[in-house]
N, C-alpha and C positions, 0 to 999 in steps of 0.2 A: 385715149382714142375712143370715140363714140361708135358703137356698133349699131345703135338705134336711136330714134328720137320719139318723143311723146308730145302731143299737141293737145291743149285744151281750148275749146271754142265755145264762147258765150256771146250774148247780145252786147255785153260790156266790152269785149275784146278777146284776144287770143294770146296764148303763152306757149312757148316752145321750150321743152326740157331735153337735156341730153342724158345719156346713161353712162355712169362711171363704174367700172369694175373694181371692187375693193379686194383686200387681201384674203377675204374668206370666200371668194368666188361668187359673190352676190353683186347685183347691180343696184345702184341708187340713182335717183333722179336729181338733177340740179338745173336751175333755170338758166336759159340762154338768151332768149329774146322775148319781147312783148310787143303787141300791136293793138292799136285801137280798133274799135268795132268798125267794120266795113272796109278795113285795110286788107286787101287780098294780094298785095304785092309779094314777091318772092322772099323767102327767108334766107338771110345771109348764111347762116350755119348750114342749111341744107344745100345751098348752091355750091358751097365749098366742099361738101362731102362727096365721097366716091359714090358711084351708082350702086344700087342694089341694097342699100341700108334699109332696115325696117322702120316704118313710121306708123305710130299708133295715134289715133285721133279720138278724143273724147268730146262729145257734144253735151251741152246743157239740155235739160228737158224741154227748153223753149223751142228747140229745132224739130220741125216735122221731117218725115222721111225724105220728101222731095227736096227740102233745103239741104239736108245732109248729102244727098246724092250730088247736088249741084256743087257744093263745097269740095267734096272728095274729087269730083271731076276736074275742078279747077286746080287742085293740088297735083293730080295726075298729069294734067297738061303742062305743069311746070317741071316735069321730069321726076316727080316723086313716085317711086315704085314700092310695091309691097305694102300698100296701105292696109291697116287693120283698125277696125272700129271697136272702141271699148266704152263701157258704161260705168262711170265712176261709182254710182250708187250700188250697182251689183257687186263690184269688188269691195266696196265698203262693207256690205253685208257679210262677206267672208270673215270679217273680224268681229261679228256679233255672236258671242259665245254664251252670253248670259240670258238672252231672250229669244223666244221663238219667232217673234214678229217685229218689224221695224216700220215706223212711219217716218219717211225721209222727206224733209221740207227744204226746198231750194228756191231762191229768188233770183230772177234774171230778167233784165229789161223792164223792171217795175212790176212784173207779175210773179205770183207765187205758185209753185208746183208741189203737189202732194203725191207721194208714191208709197203704196203699202206693199211690203215684201214679206214673204215667208222666209225668215232669215236663214234657217237651217239648210234650206234647199236653194237659197239665192233665187227665189222665184217671185217675179212681179205679179201681184194679185190685182191691184187696181191703181189707177192714177187719175188725177184731176188737176185743173188749172183754175186759179182765182185771179182774174184780171185786176191789176192795179194794187193787189194786196202785198206785193213785194216791195213797195215804196215805204221808206222810213219817213213818216210825216214830219220829223224834225228837220229833214233836209229842205223840204219846201218852205218851212217856217224860217229857217236860217237864210235860205236863198233870198227870200223876200226882204229880210233885214239887210242883207248885203246890197241888194239892188237899190233899196231906198237910200243907203249911204252913197252909192255910186251916182245916183241921180242928183244928189245934193251938189255934186261938183260938175256933173255932165248931164243936164236934163234932156239933152237931145238923143241920148242912147235909145236904141230900138230894142225893146224887150223881146219881141217876137223873134228877132234875129240873134240876140246875144244871151238870152236867159239860160239857154242850155249849158253854156260855159259856166255861168254862175252856179247852176245846180251842181255841176261837177265839182267845183271848188268847195261848195258847202258839204257835199258828200265826203270829200277827202278830209275836211276838217272834223266832221262827226266821227269818221273812222279813226282819226289820229288819237282821239282821247284827250287832246290838249284842252286846257281850261280857257285859253284865249288865242286869237290869231291876228297878227299884224301881217296881212296878206296883200297880194297884188295880182292883177289879172289883165291879160291883153284883150282889149276890146277895140275894134275898129282901128287897129294899128297903133294904139296908144296904151301905155301901162297905167292902170288905175289902182290906186292904193286904198285900203280900207282896214278897219279894226272892228272885230266882233268878239264876243265872249260866248262861252258854251251856254250860259243861261239864256242867251238870245234865241236858242233853239228849243226851249222848253215847250212841251205840248200840254195843255190843260188836261189832266186826268187821262194819261196815255192808255191806261188799262181800259177805261170806258171807250176810248177812241178805237182801240183794237177790237173790242168786243162787238162793236157795231158793224165791223167789216170782216176781219180775218176769222175771229173765233166762231162767229155764227156760221160761216161757210164750212169751217173745219168740223163743227158739230154735225152739220148735215152729211158730210162725207163719212164721219165715224158711224152715224146712224145707218147709212146705206151699206157700209162694209165693216161690220162689227167684228172685232177680235177681243181676246181676253186682255183687258187693260193691264192687269198685273203681269202679263207675259209680253207686253208690247212696249218697246222703247221708242221715244220720239227723238229723231236725229235732226239737229239744226245744221244744215250744210251751207253751201256757198250763198253769200248774201245775207245770211241770218245769224250764223255763228258769231259770237262776240258782240253782237249788236244789242245794246242795253234795252232799247225799245222792244225788240222782238222777244228777247229773253224774258222781260217783265210780263209781256202780254201772254206768252205761251207757257210760262212756268205754271205747273199744276194741271195743264190740260191732260197729261198722262202722268202717272206716278214717277216714271223714270225718263230722264232727258239727258242726251249726250250732244255736245257741240263739237263739230269738226274743226278743231284748232289746227295750227300750222303743223304740229307734230303728227297728229292723226292723218292729216292730208298727205304728209310726206310718207307715212307708212303705206297708205294706199297706192300712191304713185310709185313707190319702190317695188311693191308687189306686182304692179302692172308692168313696170319696166323689166323686171325679171322674166315675166311671162312673154313679153315682146321679144326678148332675146332667147326665149325657149331655153332658159338656163337650167331649170329643173333642180337647182341646188336647194338643199334644206336650209331652213333658218328664216324664211320669209314669213315669220309668225308675228301677228299683231292682234291685239284684242281691243275693239273699239268701245265696247260697252262694259258694264260690270254686272254685279249681282242684281237680279230682278227683285224688286221690293216684295213681290208676292212670296218669294222664297225665304223671307225673313220673318220669323215669329218673334214677337217682343212681349215680354212680361215685365211690368213695372211694380216696384214697391217703394216704400218710403226711403230706403237707403240702398237700393240695388236696381240694376237693369239686367234682365236675362234675355239672351238671344238664343233662339233655336233655329238653325239654318238648314234649309234643304239645298244641299250642294249639288249643282247641275252636273250632268255627265261630262267627263273630260277634266273636271277640276277635283283636286284632292285636298286642297287647303284653303282656308280663308284667314287672312290677317285682319285683326280687329284693332283699330286705332281710336283713341279718345283724345280729343284736343290736339290731333296731329302726331301723337306719340303711340307707338305700338304697345298694346298691353298683353296680347296673346295671339297665338296662331291655333286655330281649331282645325280638326281634320274630319274626314268622312266617318272615321270610326267613332268619334265623339263630337258631333256637330253642335255642341252647346257651350255657352259661356255665360257665367254670372259675374257681372262687375259689381263688386260690393264696396261698402264703406263710403257711399255717396251721401250727399246732403238732401234732405227732403225738399220738395217743391223747387228743384233746381234743374235747369236745362243743360244737357250735355250733348256735345257734338261728336258723333261717331262716324267712322269711315270703314266700310267693309270691303276688302280687296280680295278678289279671287285670284288664285294662282293657276294658270293654264299651261299645260304641257302638250305639245303636239306629238304626232307619231314618230317624229325624228328625235324626240327628247328635248326640243327647244322649250325653254321655260319663259313665260311672260306673265307679268302681273297685269291685271285688268285695271281699268279706272275704278276708283273707289266709289262705292254706293254711299253717299253722304246722308246721314239721318240725324235729326235732332230729336232727342228723347228727353222728356221731363219726368223726373221722379215724382211720385205721388206726394201730395201734401201730408205732412205728419198728422196722423189721427190723434186726437186728444184721448189719452187713456181714460178709463172709466173711474170716476170719483167714487171712492169707497166710503160707505156710511157706517159709523160706529154706533152701537147701542150700549146702554149701561143698565145693568141690574144692580141696584144699590141697596145694601142693608147696613146694620149697625157696625159690623166689624170688617166688611170688605165690599168691594164693588167689582163686578164682572163685566169686562169689555168684550164685545163680540162684533165680528164683521165677516163679510163674505169675500172670497178671493175674486179679483176681477178677471174678465175673459182674456185680457192681454195686459202685460206689464207686471210689475212687482210692487208689493205694498211695503211701506215703511211707516211705523208708528212712532212719531216724535213726542217726547215728554218735556214739558216746560213748567216753570213755576209762575208763568204769566201768559196771558192770551197771545197767540201767534198773529192775530190780526188778519187772518185769511178766511175767505168764505168758500163754500163748496163750489167746485169747478174753476176756482182761481188757478191760474198758471203760476207755478213756482219757478222763477227764473234761475235761482241758485239755492239749492237745498243746503249748501254749506252755510249760507247766511242765516239759516234758522238757529244755528248755534245751540243745538239741543241734542240730548241723548236719544237713542232709539231703543225700543223694546223688541224682543224677538217676535217676528211676524210670520214665522214658518207655519204656525197654527192659525186658527181663526178665533182664538179666545185668550184673554189675559186677565189674571186676578190681581187686583190692586188691594193690598192689605192696608187697612186704615190704622196704621201705627204712626201717623205723622200729624202735625198741626198745619193747617192751611189748605191750599187748593193746588191741585195738579191738573194740568191741561194736556190733553192727548189729541194729536192731529194726525190723521191718516193721509199719506201722500202716495199716489200711484205714479210709478216711473215706468215709461215705455217709449221706445223710439226716440230717446233723447229729450222727452218732454215729461215734466213732473206736474201733476194736478192735485190740488188739495181736496180733501173730503170735508166732512163736518167735524168741527172741533167739539170735544166734550170735556166737561170739568168734573172732577171728583173732589168733594170737600170732606175733610176729616178734622176732628178736634179731640185730642186726648188730654185728660187733666194732667197738670204738672206733677212731677214726682218729687219725693223728699220734702214735702211741706211740713213745717213744724214751727213752733214759737219758742223764743228764747227770752225769759223774764228773769234772768239771773241778776241783773242790775236793778236795784229797787227803783220803782217809778218809771221803768222803761220796758217796753215789749217790742221785740223784733221778730219779724216773720222771715223765714228762710225757706228756700226751695232750690231745685235743680233746673237749669235751663234745658239741657238734654233735648234739643231740637224744637223747643218751644220759642216762637218768635217774640212773644210778649205775654205779660200776665196782668190780670186785674185783681187787685187786693181790695176786699171789702171788710168793713168793721163798723161798729156803732160807737159814736163819740160820747163825751161826758154829758151832753144834752139829749142823748137818745136819738140823734140823727144818724142815718145811714151814710157812711162815707165810702169813697173808693179812690184808688190811685192806679193808673195804667203805667206800666213800666216796660220799656222795650229792651230786648236783648242787645247787648253791645253798648247801651247807654249807661248801664249800671250793673253793679254786682247783684247776684241773685239773693238780695235781702232788702228788707224795708222796715224801718222803725215807725210804729204807729205814732202820729203826731198828737192825737187827742184821745185820752183814755178816760173811762169811768173812774170816779174817785175811789170806789170800793168794789169788791166783788170781782167778777170775771169779765173778760172781753172775748167775744167770739170772732174769729177771723175766717174768711172764705177766700180761697185763691183759685182762680180759673185761668186756663190758657186763653189767649186773645189773638185774633188775626183780623186784619183789614183786607177785604176782598178787592179785586180789581175794579169792581163797580162802586166801591166806597162803602159797602155794607160791612158791618162788624160781626164776626163769628166768635162765640165763646164756648168753652167746654163746660162740663159740669164742675161744680165747685168741690175743692178739697177743704173741709172745715177742721178747725182746731181751736182750742181755747187757751187762754193764759190768764192767770190770776194777777189782778192789779195790786191787791194787798194780800197778806197772808190769811188764809182761810183756816179758821179753827174748827176742828172736828172733836166733839166730845165723845169719848169712849166710855159709855155709861155702864155697861154690864157684859159679862161673859159667864155662861152657866151651862149645865147639862140639862138636856131636855128629856132624860129618861124618867118614866113614870111607871112604877111597878114593872111590868114585863114588856112595856112598849117603848118605842123610840130609843132602843138600845144603840149606843154609839152615835147619838145625835147631840149636837151642841149648838149654841147660838151666841152671837155677839150683837150688841145693840149700839148704834151710833146715831149722833145727831150733829149736822153741820150747820154753821151759821149762814153759809151760802154754798153754792155748788163748788166742789173742789176743782182745781185746775187739772187734775189727773185722776186716774184710777187708784184704788187702794188695794194693797196686798195683805192677805191674812196668813201669818206664819204660825205653825203649831209646833211646840217643842215640849218634851217631857223632862221634868226635873231641873230645867235650867232656862232662864229667861233671856240669856245673852245669845245674840245671833251674829253670824258672819255677814257683814254688810257687802262683801264682794262675792259671796257665794252662798246663796240661800235658795230655798224652794218655797214658792207660794202654793199654799194648799187651796186658796180660794181668792177670787178677785171680785172686788166690789166696784162696779162701774160708777164713774163720778156723777152721772146723770141721776142715779138712784138716790142721791142725797140732795138733789136740787131743791126739793120742796121746803127744806129747813126743819122738817119734823123728824122725830126719832124713827129709825128703821132697824128692824130686827132681821138678821140674816142667819139662816140655819145651815150648819156645816156638818158633814159626816166625817167621823174619824174613829178609827179603831185603836185603842190604847194598847201599848206593849207592856207597860208596867203600871198597874193601878195603885201601887203603893207610893208613888211619887206624884207631886203636883203636875198639872197640865197647864201650860202657859199659851195664851192666845195673844200674839204680837201683831199690831196694826202699823204698817208703814206705807208711805206714798210710792206709787210705781215709778214716778220720776223723782229722783233724788234732788233735782234742782227746783222742783215745783214749790210754789209758795203755799204750803199747807202744814198745819201743826196739829198733831193728834195728841189729845190729853185724856188720860195717860196713854202711853203706847202699849202697855202690857197689863193684862189681867189674867188671873189664874183660876183654875177650877180644881178642887180637891177630888 
């Protein structure tokens, strides 16, 4: 049963609503009848109703006071009593909780109306009218397209008489959102069919079209009646809401914009219907707008977005959604949120929803304040520079810590192929070990053969950047180098690989030419038999470590030299005697030797009293004669100090080779001194 009726009146037509009482004791409005503009006939629903029911009337801003009085008088004359006038925009402002001011835009009869309200007090501050600015230019373009198609079949049609109906059909098609229309229209008593597509209504550069008319007039209005843009919401109401042309043109004129859709319009009508019935029941709460953008502080980083929200009075919570999914609710106690783990240089869509609770405890969520926020582009970390202090046995690497990011020093046995400031897409692909980079210095011991490459990489914000690559070169001589001439007519050189990648063996052949042979580790055992030897005497062999650098250059270490006797070298042991004269040179003795050529090894001098036989496995050398001291081929005298224990027995001086396998013969081996 309807206790009251609500009527909306515009240039486009009128609509009658009835009031329905729900189970919660509140009234809601539902549509009963519609009439075209200019139709002032009686309403069927009101004619059938009992007398004394309340009737509320809402006029569009296009109606002047005189026109309103005339219309209300007409309704009164039709038996409608208790007429009350309402202003839709004023009641709409009761739902503006997030902004202090509202610029409400309405289109009616082709004109556009601007109203500036102080929302908190529902007070109209200023209003203006822009003639013709409420027309969607697409309607006229589409109407002309339809008219042309109609004239193709009926060229006698009267445009001045019939074009208004074509405009109406075009407007209905634009509002429908359909892509195409197979329509018909009654003109001059006949049904006319036509077919159009939405693209037939396209306007060239609609933004520029609107800027030349609507936006320029709105700027003048805002200049004359200035309010805080951050605290002012622009409301697109009747004739504008949902219209793509007007939304595109007006978007961005103010930071915040609300469109009065069907749900919001119903909220306002329900609130007015409750008031018309003087219901006074709680629960008529609605919120038309949302959080003002000026209340939202945003801080961006490479991988985060931080919100700091100034929550308006009456609101205790804000729901934050990203991509349509709620990520957190923040409260007045801690109105901050940091959304982390985001991608650099990526745009994210957020919606911030205020939660409003009225005095009666009714809770209502506001419309979301939609914001697109882009994270900052990832900043390239600072490329670290290595310096090298190099000396004979070590190299010292030094670097400075970057302002941001972490340093890793990679070590490889070949160049990494990266230049300073190159981006390293995958550090795992470097396939190299790292040294500790907690400090800013690293000592490289030169106990290896070859080259080692060091690459600093700074990692920060998910980005890795290469620094300058440095190289440390080191060559140590091979160990365990010796000759083996135990087989007559053959000389073999032996060494230990022990980290040496290759060796170079040098010697002089039978013709006096310098020869060499490079031998790589893994290709052969650590030994090499000299292929060409002198016929007599000794052969000197030099062995050095060898390494081929990445640029093709060859590095060698210092040589380890040794000799081998090609034939047996005879050493004549000519004399052993005491050097004591009167009271001088006490305990001094000498031996004299003469070699045919330089012996292949050193000679040991053994001294024994009373016996010339010595233990070949366990003996003590009292004096060593270096093989080079006999190289000249002349006789050499060597003085030896020895204190005798028993002067009554003979003293024997025994000469033996230091290397038992060496090709050397000492004649004789023993001489005695009385």
